[in-house]
Legacy VTK file of the C-alpha trace (Angstrom):
# vtk DataFile Version 3.0
C-alpha trace
ASCII
DATASET POLYDATA
POINTS 292 float
132.100 139.091 118.257
131.004 137.964 114.813
133.298 134.896 114.738
131.995 133.835 118.167
128.372 134.245 117.119
129.102 132.326 113.914
130.621 129.447 115.907
127.588 129.309 118.193
125.258 129.293 115.180
127.196 126.411 113.602
127.082 124.457 116.852
123.320 124.931 117.111
122.870 123.944 113.479
124.929 120.816 114.066
122.692 119.812 116.974
119.612 120.327 114.810
121.067 118.096 112.116
121.932 115.403 114.655
118.372 115.464 115.967
116.922 114.909 112.467
117.504 111.196 112.847
115.062 108.324 113.172
116.476 105.439 115.212
114.756 102.156 114.404
115.179 98.747 116.024
113.491 95.993 114.051
112.972 92.278 113.642
115.590 90.777 111.358
113.054 89.675 108.724
112.906 93.363 107.748
116.614 93.498 106.909
116.076 94.105 103.187
112.553 95.523 102.986
112.939 98.160 105.696
116.283 99.199 104.254
114.551 100.111 101.008
111.673 101.798 102.844
114.236 103.930 104.680
116.064 104.843 101.453
112.871 106.002 99.746
111.823 107.955 102.845
115.217 109.689 103.082
115.032 110.674 99.405
111.669 112.321 100.073
112.871 113.958 103.306
116.327 115.509 102.784
118.167 116.085 106.043
116.542 113.137 107.835
118.582 109.981 108.390
117.033 106.633 109.314
119.356 104.368 111.272
118.432 100.688 111.440
119.390 97.999 113.944
118.091 94.456 113.455
117.761 91.597 115.912
115.352 89.094 117.414
112.083 90.653 118.556
112.326 89.154 122.034
115.857 90.348 122.694
115.064 93.825 121.369
112.026 93.944 123.655
114.202 93.089 126.658
116.754 95.754 125.716
114.056 98.387 125.205
112.557 97.503 128.591
115.988 98.096 130.097
116.436 101.508 128.500
117.805 100.948 124.989
117.579 104.282 123.149
115.406 104.078 120.028
112.507 105.906 118.402
110.561 103.106 116.706
110.287 99.387 117.326
109.227 96.848 114.669
108.402 93.410 116.066
107.779 90.137 114.234
105.041 89.374 116.771
102.442 91.678 118.339
102.986 90.520 121.928
106.179 92.517 122.492
104.850 95.940 121.408
101.731 95.203 123.493
103.892 94.514 126.552
105.805 97.753 126.030
102.470 99.532 125.710
101.283 98.030 129.005
104.472 99.235 130.674
103.829 102.799 129.473
106.915 102.737 127.244
105.183 103.690 123.973
103.332 106.665 122.564
99.594 106.119 122.862
97.823 105.215 119.636
100.964 104.525 117.604
101.020 100.705 117.735
99.936 99.486 114.316
100.196 96.295 112.247
102.588 96.367 109.305
102.506 92.765 108.069
101.643 89.124 108.652
104.771 86.969 108.796
105.039 83.946 106.511
107.495 81.063 106.660
109.501 79.369 103.926
111.477 76.146 103.752
114.767 76.942 102.019
117.149 74.362 100.527
120.541 74.646 98.881
120.062 74.337 95.121
122.950 71.827 94.951
120.845 69.243 96.783
118.555 68.968 93.778
115.469 68.598 95.983
111.996 69.995 95.484
111.503 72.257 98.527
108.751 71.475 100.987
108.126 69.591 104.239
108.741 66.144 102.704
112.165 67.202 101.439
113.356 67.613 105.025
113.191 63.824 105.401
115.924 63.385 102.782
118.946 61.529 104.281
121.286 64.333 103.200
119.562 66.875 105.444
121.144 66.164 108.803
121.160 69.747 110.102
118.282 72.232 109.971
118.671 75.933 110.739
115.863 77.629 112.659
115.730 80.772 114.775
115.845 80.234 118.521
112.170 79.938 119.544
112.890 81.187 123.059
113.062 84.793 121.841
112.560 84.759 118.052
108.963 84.647 116.749
110.102 83.099 113.473
111.700 80.273 115.458
108.345 79.634 117.111
106.627 79.658 113.749
109.240 77.201 112.416
108.543 74.735 115.224
104.790 74.945 114.699
105.243 74.470 110.938
107.187 71.263 111.542
104.536 70.130 114.001
101.704 70.856 111.541
103.325 68.615 108.913
104.029 65.780 111.354
107.785 66.277 111.464
107.819 67.057 115.187
105.682 65.385 117.861
105.191 66.838 121.326
106.654 64.911 124.218
104.046 64.178 126.916
106.823 64.315 129.526
108.251 67.659 128.356
110.135 69.309 131.253
107.832 72.320 131.724
106.431 73.141 135.141
103.398 75.199 136.109
101.219 74.386 133.099
97.449 74.530 133.509
97.058 71.528 131.186
99.351 68.881 129.647
101.869 70.236 127.140
100.485 68.232 124.185
97.090 69.938 124.597
98.322 73.518 124.526
97.466 75.681 121.549
100.404 77.321 119.800
99.539 80.634 121.430
99.535 79.013 124.891
103.007 77.470 124.682
105.375 79.214 127.157
108.035 79.753 124.513
110.375 81.794 126.692
110.627 78.842 129.092
111.763 76.361 126.438
115.438 76.911 127.101
116.624 73.302 126.725
116.298 73.175 122.949
113.453 71.980 120.748
114.271 68.277 121.156
113.578 68.414 124.898
109.942 69.256 124.149
109.308 67.735 120.703
110.365 64.359 119.327
112.113 64.841 115.945
111.979 61.127 115.049
110.296 61.801 111.662
113.242 64.067 110.782
115.837 61.586 112.101
114.453 58.477 110.431
116.933 56.890 107.993
119.683 59.396 108.770
123.023 58.851 110.503
122.220 61.820 112.754
120.079 64.946 112.861
120.269 68.222 114.776
118.779 71.690 114.874
121.150 74.620 114.478
119.839 77.791 116.105
120.264 81.353 114.918
119.875 84.195 117.394
117.547 85.899 114.910
116.071 85.022 111.537
118.812 86.847 109.600
121.538 84.825 111.329
119.458 81.711 110.710
119.465 82.472 106.982
123.272 82.772 107.062
123.539 79.440 108.850
121.335 77.782 106.237
123.420 79.298 103.443
126.853 78.500 104.844
126.506 75.549 107.215
123.337 73.439 107.058
122.043 73.615 103.431
118.504 73.760 104.835
116.558 76.181 106.953
113.110 77.387 107.896
113.211 81.097 107.181
111.092 84.193 106.853
109.726 84.357 103.318
111.014 87.959 102.823
114.570 86.652 103.331
114.128 83.534 101.211
112.929 85.543 98.187
115.921 87.904 98.308
118.533 87.239 95.626
121.190 86.450 98.241
119.229 83.275 99.034
117.043 82.678 95.982
120.056 82.411 93.652
121.933 79.704 95.556
118.766 78.034 96.825
115.147 77.101 96.245
112.260 77.710 98.614
108.706 76.674 99.404
106.336 79.311 100.792
104.242 77.889 103.620
100.494 78.485 103.468
99.172 80.975 105.987
97.595 79.010 108.800
100.207 76.249 108.631
102.237 77.846 111.418
101.920 80.202 114.359
100.261 83.445 113.262
102.799 86.272 113.309
100.882 89.547 113.564
103.698 92.035 113.146
103.402 95.450 114.808
105.411 98.663 114.995
105.191 101.441 117.550
106.688 104.812 118.495
108.501 104.634 121.817
107.689 106.901 124.755
108.841 110.504 124.377
110.058 109.972 120.806
107.141 111.492 118.856
109.299 114.020 117.022
108.070 115.207 113.602
110.602 113.125 111.650
109.763 109.998 113.685
106.033 110.426 113.116
106.679 111.092 109.428
108.526 107.769 109.070
105.811 106.026 111.089
103.210 107.327 108.613
105.332 106.489 105.574
105.607 102.810 106.533
101.819 102.579 106.494
101.399 104.616 103.311
100.572 102.978 99.952
104.217 103.450 98.896
105.614 101.910 102.058
103.166 99.007 101.954
104.004 98.329 98.309
107.681 97.885 99.198
106.864 95.458 102.016
104.567 93.471 99.720
107.249 93.215 97.047
109.554 91.585 99.589
107.020 88.855 100.377
105.204 90.302 103.363
101.473 89.678 103.629
99.824 93.038 104.332
97.067 93.533 106.897
93.677 93.881 105.267
94.668 92.109 102.047
LINES 1 293
292 0 1 2 3 4 5 6 7 8 9 10 11 12 13 14 15 16 17 18 19 20 21 22 23 24 25 26 27 28 29 30 31 32 33 34 35 36 37 38 39 40 41 42 43 44 45 46 47 48 49 50 51 52 53 54 55 56 57 58 59 60 61 62 63 64 65 66 67 68 69 70 71 72 73 74 75 76 77 78 79 80 81 82 83 84 85 86 87 88 89 90 91 92 93 94 95 96 97 98 99 100 101 102 103 104 105 106 107 108 109 110 111 112 113 114 115 116 117 118 119 120 121 122 123 124 125 126 127 128 129 130 131 132 133 134 135 136 137 138 139 140 141 142 143 144 145 146 147 148 149 150 151 152 153 154 155 156 157 158 159 160 161 162 163 164 165 166 167 168 169 170 171 172 173 174 175 176 177 178 179 180 181 182 183 184 185 186 187 188 189 190 191 192 193 194 195 196 197 198 199 200 201 202 203 204 205 206 207 208 209 210 211 212 213 214 215 216 217 218 219 220 221 222 223 224 225 226 227 228 229 230 231 232 233 234 235 236 237 238 239 240 241 242 243 244 245 246 247 248 249 250 251 252 253 254 255 256 257 258 259 260 261 262 263 264 265 266 267 268 269 270 271 272 273 274 275 276 277 278 279 280 281 282 283 284 285 286 287 288 289 290 291
């Protein structure tokens, strides 16, 4: 009997260990910062493992709405956690801000250009990497940044139906981003970016991390999340310009515990992200913290 009881005890213990896991899906701008947050948390909580999956906030929202298994969701824009909350798919009172997103214009160091909006007019920049604004908040912020500096101009005949007012009059928050499926140039005129160049095109990443890879390996220029641009993988081969807050769409970034997932280890990680130690890590990676 003893061997049987011992086997049952081991099986139960194995289940307990498997349950001491925090499954996180997060916006790709957190690729480096949240990895370090998780490492520090695990060191303080032996036996708890934080697993991280990164992607575009919009696509993760869709997958969570369709039943993707996860414990916590970090979004680069507040709208998606709010929508999950309205659908009853989150734990009440757990949606909190973790950062304000900030954009950066990144350029390959070999170009020898001073980074900033004017540099994008250089004849050598014929391809510009941005995240797809249909589902990536940082892509939306990139478009609004270009618009703010006069590098994109809205088309009065943009092919969008059902608007309450003409497209050029919409505020950034009113733009129906998820409907803009024909590419940026169907809705904005990039003539200021094309002027004096043999050609010009946008190259879209599915999320901001993929966009950074495209800038690094294919386009030599990109509009990225500041926390990615400051990381050594991009700051060594490139130079960047940090956009002033207010120069692009405001990205109020929220995180939330998903419905039925309020286990002790999940709540502990949720608290740690908002603790002074967790906030300090996010700040070091270039995030602007709420309340600062």
